C-alpha positions in Angstrom: 180.7 -133.6 100.9 182.8 -131.0 98.6 183.5 -127.5 99.6 181.5 -126.4 96.7 178.7 -128.3 98.0 179.0 -126.7 101.7 179.0 -123.3 100.2 175.9 -123.9 98.2 174.3 -125.2 101.3 175.4 -122.3 103.3 173.7 -119.7 100.8 170.7 -121.4 101.1 170.5 -121.1 104.8 171.3 -117.6 104.5 168.7 -117.2 102.0 171.4 -115.7 99.7 171.2 -118.1 97.0 170.4 -117.5 93.3 169.1 -119.6 90.6 172.7 -119.2 88.7 174.1 -120.6 92.0 172.4 -123.7 91.5 173.3 -124.0 88.0 177.0 -123.3 88.4 177.0 -125.9 91.0 175.2 -128.4 89.1 177.8 -127.7 86.2 180.7 -128.2 88.7 179.1 -131.6 89.7 179.1 -132.7 86.0 182.7 -131.6 86.0 183.1 -133.9 88.5 181.6 -136.7 86.7 178.3 -136.7 88.9 175.6 -137.2 86.4 172.0 -137.8 86.4 169.0 -136.4 84.4 168.2 -133.8 87.0 172.0 -132.5 87.3 171.8 -132.2 83.4 168.6 -130.1 83.9 169.8 -128.0 86.5 173.2 -127.1 84.8 170.7 -126.0 81.8 169.0 -123.7 83.8 171.7 -120.8 84.3 169.5 -118.2 82.4 166.3 -119.2 84.8 165.5 -116.3 87.2 162.9 -118.4 89.2 165.1 -119.7 92.4 161.9 -121.8 93.1 162.1 -123.5 89.8 165.5 -124.5 89.6 165.6 -125.4 93.5 162.9 -128.2 92.6 165.7 -129.8 90.3 168.3 -129.1 93.1 166.0 -131.2 95.4 165.7 -133.9 93.0 169.3 -134.4 92.5 170.0 -134.6 96.1 167.2 -137.6 96.2 169.2 -139.0 93.2 172.1 -139.3 95.4 170.2 -140.1 98.7 171.6 -137.0 100.2 169.8 -134.7 102.7 170.3 -131.1 103.8 173.4 -130.9 106.3 172.7 -129.2 109.6 173.2 -125.5 109.7 175.9 -125.6 112.1 177.8 -128.1 109.7 178.1 -125.8 106.7 177.9 -122.2 107.9 181.4 -121.9 109.7 183.0 -123.2 105.9 181.0 -120.1 104.2 
């Protein structure tokens, strides 16, 4: 898992994630060639204020990739 993804998971674990964090991460993923309908929607939500709305598309994208949240012990030390 890429460092950018681990950082995002750490922010989620700490409760410090913003809607913009999700969107910035989605743009990073698109730049890396990780494309899907849900990641494109997520990337387009950079002006959205609702974290819960953006998180919905994040979870859908994780499902697209068959990924799961890592354990906190795996991502927090890298934050």
